[in-house]
C-alpha positions, 0 to 999 in steps of 0.5 A: 382629187378627193374630197369628203362628201359625207360622214357616217352617224349612227346606225338606223333601224336593224336593216343595215341603214345609217344616217349621214353628215352631208358634207356636199352641197350636191348629195344627189350627185355624190351620194346617189345609188351606185356610187362607190366612195372610198372611206377614212379609215381605208379598211372601211371601204370601198362602200357602194351606195344601195339606197338613199332616203330622207326621213325626218329631215336626215339622210339615211343610207344603206351600202351593198353588204351591210345589211344589219345593225351591227354591220352599220354600227360598225361604220360610224364615224366613217368618212365618205370620199369621192373622186372629183374632177379638179376641172369640174364646176358648179352648175350656178354662175358665181358658184365655187367648190371649196377645193377651187377657192382654198389657197387663193390669194386675197388682195384688196382691189388696189392690189394690197396683199391680205393673205391666203385662204386656209379655210372655208367656214360655212355658217348658217347666215354665210360662208367665211373665208379664214385668211392666213395673214402674211404674219401668220394671223388670221382674218375671217372675211365674209364671202358675200358679194359686197366684199369679195368683188371678184374670183379669178381662178385662172389668176388664183386670187380673191378681190375684196373690197373690205369695210373699215375695220375688217382688215386693219391690223389690231394695233391701229383699231387699238390706237384709233380707240385711245384716241378717241 
């Protein structure tokens, strides 16, 4: 399975280094020296990481065969893609890769269908599941233990215990406002 692990930013210095926008929780594993990554656009790669370092809080990479600023600048906005074993799991308990959570069915504890996870949004305070409901509308579910009570990868479902108002239909919310 192929996953985007970074996006190349601007060139840094004159020796071919680039800044990268990291898109993986494990940059030391996916973006280490010797890693061979495919690219989007495909014509820019594959790229082999020669060196990596952190400078002022940003990851800088240098690729084999890229030794000057113009070569580095030509790679700007290129996506770096790693080949990942789909069965690989994160080390921590109750941790998941995004691709494991995508397309899970979301149900309440009593089995009521809520929808299907179509996107995961990583915010500073918490992650959100973007869930497409059967009617095509979307609902955002905070990925916190109090709300998402179970992830069952074998059954391909996420069980939630939503607080009042989180998944209620807009019509129900509007009518409750009119009653008060």
